[in-house]
N, C-alpha and C positions, 0 to 999 in steps of 0.2 A: 501219395494223395489220390483220392478217388476221382477228382476232376482233372487231374493231370499231374505228372511227376513234377514235384517241386522240392526245393532244398530248404530246410529249416532245422531248427533245433529247439527242443523243449527241455526244461529242467525244473526241479522243485527241490525243497530242502532235503527230502529223503534221498534223491539221486545224488545231491552234492555230498551228503554224509557217506553214502554207500561208496562213492568213487573216491572219497578222501582227498578232495582238492586241497592242495597246500596253501592256496591263497586265502586271504580273508575275503569277505563278501565283496568289497569294493574292488579287490584284485581280480576276482572272478568276473565281475561285470566288465572290467577293462579288457580282460582276455577275450570275452565274447564280443565286445564292441570292436576290438581290433581284428577279429576274424573276418573272412569274406562271406560269411553266412548272412543272407539278406533278411531273414525273418527269425526272430528269437523270442520264444515264449518264456517269460520270466515271472516267477511267483513272488509276491510280496504279501506282507501281513497288514501293513498300514503305510501311510504317506510319510515315510521318513525322508525329510528334505535332503539329507546328505546322500541318500541313495537315489532319489528321484532325479536329482540334477545330473546324474551320470547316465540316465536312460534316454535314448533318442526315440521319440514317439514314432518316427518313420520306420524303425527297425524292431523295437521292443514292443511285444504284445504282452500286456500284464495279466497274469493269471491270479484270480482271486478264489480262495476256498469258498464255495457258494453256500454259506450259512447266513441266517438272518442278520446277525450283527455286522456282516461284511457288505450287505446289499448297497448301502449308501456310498461305499467306497467306489463302486462302479460309476456313479454319477460324477464324483469328484475327479476320477481319472479321465473320464471322457471330456470333462470341461478343460482338462489340461492337454487334450489332443491325443490321448492314448486310445488304442483299441483294447478291448477288455475280453478276457476269456473266463467264463464261469466254470471253475474246475471242480472235480469230484461231484458231478451232477448225476445223481442216480434216480431221483424221484420226480414224478410228474409235477408236483408242487414246486420243486426247485426250478424245473424248466419253465413253468408259467411265470414265475417271478423274474427269471433271467430274461425272458422275452419282454416283460413289462419294463425292465430296466434297460432295454435296448442294447444288450451286450452283443458283441460281434461274433463270439464263439461260445459254444457250450461243449465241454469236454466230458465224455462218458468213459468210464473205465470198464472195459469188457471182461477181462479175466477176474478182476477184483469183484465185479458184480456177480459173476457166476459162483465164485467162492463164498459169497454171502447169501446164496440161495435165490438170486434174481436170475430170471431167464434173459440173458443179454440180447438175444436175437429179437424176442418179442418186445422188450423194452425199447430197443433201438428203433424198431419199425414204428412203434407208437410215437416216440420222440419225433421222428422224421415227419410223421403225419401231422402232428400238432404244429411243428415249425412251418410246414408247407401251408397249412390252413390259416396260420397267423399272418401270412404274407410278409413276414419280417425277413430281413436279409441275414439273420443269424445263421452261422454255419455250424454243422454238427461234426465235432472231432471225436474220433474214437482212439483211446490209448489203452495201455495195459494189454497189449497184444503179444502173446507168448509163442504163437505158432503161425505158420503160413495159413492154415485152415481158418484160424480166427480172423486173420486179415481179410481173407476172401469173404467170410460171413459178414464182417463189418461193412464191407463195400456193398455186398448184396442187400444189406438191410438199410442202405441209404446214406452211409457216412459220406460227408463232403470231403473230409480229409482224415488221414490216419497217421498216428504217431507210432513208428515202428522201430524197435531196437535194431542196431546195425546187423547183428547176426541173423535175425529173422528177415531183414530186408535183403541180405545177400542170398538167402535161400529162396525168397519170393521171386527174385529176378532171374534166378538160374533157369536156363533153357533145358527142358527135358531131353533125354537121349533120342526119343523118336523124332523130335524136331531137328536135332543135329543130323540124324540120318537123312531126312528130307533135304536139308541144306547141302549135305555132302553129295547127294544124288544130283541136285541142281548144278552144283559146281562141276561135277564130272561131265554132265551132259553139255554144259557150256563150253568146257575145254574141248569136247568132241566137235562142237560147231566151229570153234576157232581153228581146230586142226583141219577140218574139211575146207576151210577158207584160207589155207596156208599159201605162202608165196611159191609159185611155180615158174621156173626159168626167169626169175627176177621180176615177175609180174604177179599180181594177185589173181588167183584162180576164181572164176565166176561160174 
């Protein structure tokens, strides 16, 4: 996350199908609920009571595909105590309506936007400006990040949080070799200081 390292998980129907979870939907929800992950972004299409009763509003943030026919769903979910994420938000008009419906998060897809001919850096910067000017508490999440460079650019453009695949995350937190060299030098010099203060005749040399 851009504001601080946090632990969470996000999923959507495409991810579930891609990873071929063996569970049915309720089984998947139970697996997520039984995990130690504090924040779970979970996408729904409508208020299926059989699904909703298994979702804890304190942990599950509900993702809604942000198209006109789904806007009213945000109000119903917030009345039930859920936080709401407007997902697949690419256009300024979508963002404006997300802010009007007081959603908690807006999710922008970086790599997908670029593949559709949208400049994600310019669009993100504009999104951030609109959100800041609105004085709403809506947070800007950036997903569809395929490289470390895209993660850095998303943060630079004002992302409040980023959703990063695990392989990209591992690369992102990897310490470069030149940093390792500095750390080794510090460790070697510290050992020299300790050596100079070694015990002499049973007493610490000063």
